C-alpha positions, 0 to 999 in steps of 0.5 A: 188943231192949235199950235203947241206952246213954245218951249221955254228957253233954258237960258236967261239973258241977265241984266249984264247982257250975259246968257246963263241957265235959269238956275244961275240967273237969280241967286247972287251966290249961284250966279257968281259961282257959275260965272267964275268957278264952275267948270274951270280947271282944277288940277291941284291936289287940295282943290280936287280933294275939296271938291270931291269932299263937297260933292259927297256932302252934297248927295241928297242936298242942293248944291246951293246949300253946300255952297253957302256952307263952304266957308264953314266947311273950309274952316272945319276941315282945315282948308281941306289939307289932305295931310291934316284931315288924314290925321283927324282923330275921335276928338276931331270927329266929335268937333265936326259933329258939333259944328252947326255950320257944316252938314253934320252927317257922320257917314260923310264926315268919316268918308272925308277922313277916309278919302284924305288918307286915300289921297295921301296914299295915292301920291305914290301913283302920281297924285289925286289930281292927275289920277282924276284927270286921266279919265277925261273923255275924248269928247264932251257933251254939247247940250242945248237943254237940261234934258240933254245933260247926262248924269253919268258917263262911261268915264265917271263909272270907270273913275268911280270904280278906280277910286274905290279900288284905291280906298275912296268912298262916297265916289259913285258914278253920279257924284264923280260925273258932278265932280268932272263937271265942276273941275272942267274935265267935261263941259256941260254948259248949255250951248249959248251960255256965255260960259260955254268953252271958257275953260280952255279945255274944250271948244265952245261949239261942238263936242270934238277932241279937246 
C-alpha cells in the first residue's frame, strides 16, 4: 500500500510573505481586491447598492470579469447613485445596452433600475445598508479549504426572501451570500489567510459571536 499524495494547500505564500488563497495570488487586480477590499465592512447605501448590482451582473460570469469592468460600470451607472439610477428612462436603457464597457444584459440592466427604485423606497424602513446588515449571523464559517466555504446560508436565504418582498430582483440566496461575503457580514477567508479576521467584525481564529 502506498502513501496517498499530500493534499495541495489552498493557500499560497506570496513574494511579500503574506498568505492568500490561490485565486488571489497571481492576478494583480484580484490580489489587490482581496488584500484591500473583499470582506471589509460596507455600511453605506450607495456602497451596498453598487455591490448588490455587481453581484447580479456577475451571475454566470467570473468575478474577475466584473472587477475589470467595474470602472466602466461606475461611469455608466452614475457611480451607482440610487436616486439617479432610479430615474433612468428608455434612453438610458438604450445607452447602457450600447455600452461595450459593461455587461450588456438587458435583464440585468433592468434589474439594476428596479433595485435602485426599491432602494429609494426602502429608506422608509431604515435604508438598504441597515436592512442587509440586519441579517448578520451569530457565527461565521471557519473554513480551512475551499470545499468548506458554503455558497448559501439560512441568513442569505432569509435575506433574499426579504429583499424580494421589498421589490428587489436578481437577489437569490447564492447571490446574497456572495454579497454578505463581499461586504463583511460573514468572513469566509480561509483560516491561515492574512486577511482572516481583519474586517473588525469577526475574530480570526474561530466562528464565535462577532
